N, C-alpha and C positions, 0 to 999 in steps of 0.2 A: 258792857264795854262802851266807852264814850268815844266821840270823834277825836279826842286828844290822845287816845291810846296809840302807841307806836305801831302796833300791828294794823290797826285800822287805817293809819296814815299810809302804810306801805301798800295795803290793798287798794286804797283809793288811787294811789299813783299808777296802778295797773290799767287805768283808763287811758293812759298815755302810752303810745307804742314804744317810745325809747325806754320807758321803765319796764314794759313787758319784756323787751329784748334783753335788758340788763338783768332782770330777775329770773327770766326763764319761766314765767308764770302768767296765767291769764284768768279772767273771771268768767264763770258761767252763771247765768241768772235764771231763777224760776224753778218750780218743782220738777217739770219734765226734763229740763237739761241736767239738773243735778242728779235725777234718777238715772239718766242715761250714762252720765259720767261714772256713777257708782256701779251700775250693772256691767259696764264694759271694762271695768278694772283700771280706769284712769288713775294716775298717781295724784292723790288729793292731799293738799296741805291743811285745808280747813273747810268745814261746812258751817256757814254762818247764818243764823236765823233770827228773825225779829223776836226779841224777848217778850214783847207785849202780846204778840199773837201766839207764840209758842211754836215748837217744831211741827211742821205740817204732818198730818197723820199718814199721808202717803209715804213720806220718808221714814217715819218711825217704823213702818212695816218692812222696810228694805233690809234684807239680810246683811248686805255689805255694810250698811251704816250701823246696824246693831253690833257688828263685830269691831267697829272702829269708833266707839263713843268718845274716845279721846280727841277726835277731830272736831267735835261739836263745840260751837262758840255761840253764846247768846249775846246779842248786840241790841243797842237802841235803834229806834226807827231812823234817827239822824245818821247813824253809821250806815244803815242799809241804803239810805238815799245817797250818801256821799260816795260809797263804794260802787254803786251801780249807775250813778249819774242820771237818775230819773227822779221826777217829781212824785211819782207813785211807785215807790220801790217794791220789788217782789218780796215775798215772805222769806225767801231763802236764796243764798248764792253760795257758790263754792270757789275756792282758790285752787286752781289746777296747775300742776307742773307740766310744761310743754313736753310732749312726747318726743323721743328720738326715733325717727322713722328710718328703717333700712331701705335704701333705694332699690334693693334687689326685688322688692315687692312689685316694682314697675315692670320687671322683665320675666314675669311668669309665663309659662307656655300658654299660647293663645290669649295673651293679655289684651284687655280692653281698658285703655287709660284715657282720661280727659285732660287735656293740656290747655291752660288759660294763658293768653298773651295780652297783658295790659287791661284786663277786666277790672275796672276800678270801683264799680258799684257793689257794695257789700251784699245787697239783696240778691243781685244776680249771681254773684260768686257763691253765696250760700245755697241758693236754689239749685245751681248746677251740682254742687256737692251732694245735695239731697237726691237729685235725679240719678247721679252716678251710683249712689248707694242703692237706690230703688231697683236699678237694672242689674245689680251685681257686678259693676265695674271693679277693676282691681285697684285703682288708685286715681287720685286727682293731683295734677301738678299745677302750681301757681308760679308763673314766671315773673321776672322783674317787671315792675310797673303795675302789678296787680294790687288790689286792696290787701291790707294785712289780714292774714287768715284769722288772727286772734282779736281783731277789732270786735267789740261787743255786738255790733249790728250784724257782722258776718256770722259770728258764733250763734246768735239767736236765729238767724235765717236758715241755718243748717238743720234746725229742729232735732239736733242730736246726732245727725249723720256724721258729723265731725269725728265721733268716737267709733264709727262703724267700719271705716276703711282708711287706708293710709292717705294722708293729704300732705304733700311735700312742696316746699318752696325751693325753687332751683333756678339756675342760670340756663335758659333754654339753648343758648348758643353752644353750650357744652353738652347738655343732656340729650338734645335731639339727635346730634350726630352719633352718640353712643347707641341710641335706640336703633338707628338705621344700620349700624354695624352689626347689630344682633338680629337683623332680619325683620325688624318691626316696620310696618308701613305707616307713614304719616299722612293722614287725610285732613285737609284744612278746609274750612268753610270760606267761600268767596262769592260775592254777588256777581263776579265776572265769569264764574265757571259755567260751562255748558253741560256739566254732568250732574244729573239729579242724584241726591243722596240715596234714593230708592234703587238706583241702578248701580250703586257702588257695592262691592263685596266687603262685608264687615265680618266675615266668618274667620278670617285669619288674625294673627296678632296685629292689632291696629291701635294707633293713638289718634284720637280726634282732637284737632287743634281749633280752638275758638278764640276770636279776637275781641277787641274792646267794642263797647257799644257805639262809639262815635267814629273810631279810626279803623276798625277792622284789625286784621292781623298785620303785624309789622312786616316790611319788605324782607328783612333778613330771615325772619322765621318762615314766611311764605315760600322763600326760595329753597328751604330745606324740605318742603312737603313733596311727597311722591304723587299726590293727587289733590285737586281741589274739587269741592262739591257745593251744590246749591240746593236749597229746599224750594221746590216748585211753588209758585204763588199763582193761584187761579183767580183770586179776587183782585181788589184794587189796593190792598195794603202794599206798601213799598217793601216791607221786610218784617221779620219777627225779631223781637229782642233776643239777646244772646242766650238768656236762660231758657226761653221757649225753644229757640233753634236747637240748642244742645239737647234738650229733652226729646224733641222729635227724632233727632238722629240717633240718640242712644236707644230709643225704643225700636227703631228700625234695626239697629245692630242686634238687639236682644231677639227680635222676631226671627231674623236670619239665623242667628246662632242656635236658637231652639229648634228651628226647622232642620238645621244641619246636625242636630244632636250634639252640639258643643257647649 
């Protein structure tokens, strides 16, 4: 397949958000992410590999891939580079159809959900999704102003966790009041809070709200919170970045829940 191929052009267009939104598809790059997409049953349109290097052996052994050989597409290195936007293209990428996520996943009994408000850095957003996956959280919500979930950098930084738990893009002004109506407590991080995250009760149904790296949580969202918390700083660091802060609190929630047998 050459760069002039119509399918190759449509895949390369997915590097742009407006085309991802229009097509309802996104790109996952590299052996590990393609493996995770296949293992987790993601709806895949094509698995594209570098024809010169051949299909990676790791993927050839995947049962899911073996059953779907009609998805395989051999492409030139030029196509691999054009569709992934990198000078050193990966040996394989997949074109994945965006999942339709049922918001009811957010309201499970004793739910632990991470809510992001204006988190624009793809590395931080991806790391938070990965941490939420690691502690067994129920879902992650990206509010308006957050980086696009399907930005290639965000997808890469999730290290496959994107396929392990529901990740939902939503309007927080509508979703958070719904959560409160269902008895879910909203706990927001704030540098102005006097309550340590270690003194907060995370054992009940709780959504952790995290704000942007530079601006924190917006005033409208913070006003909806039932409680604000802070991570104690004993050294001279002013604060932790949002991904690190979220990870610390999520593991405190996990510790409390395991101790409580929940």
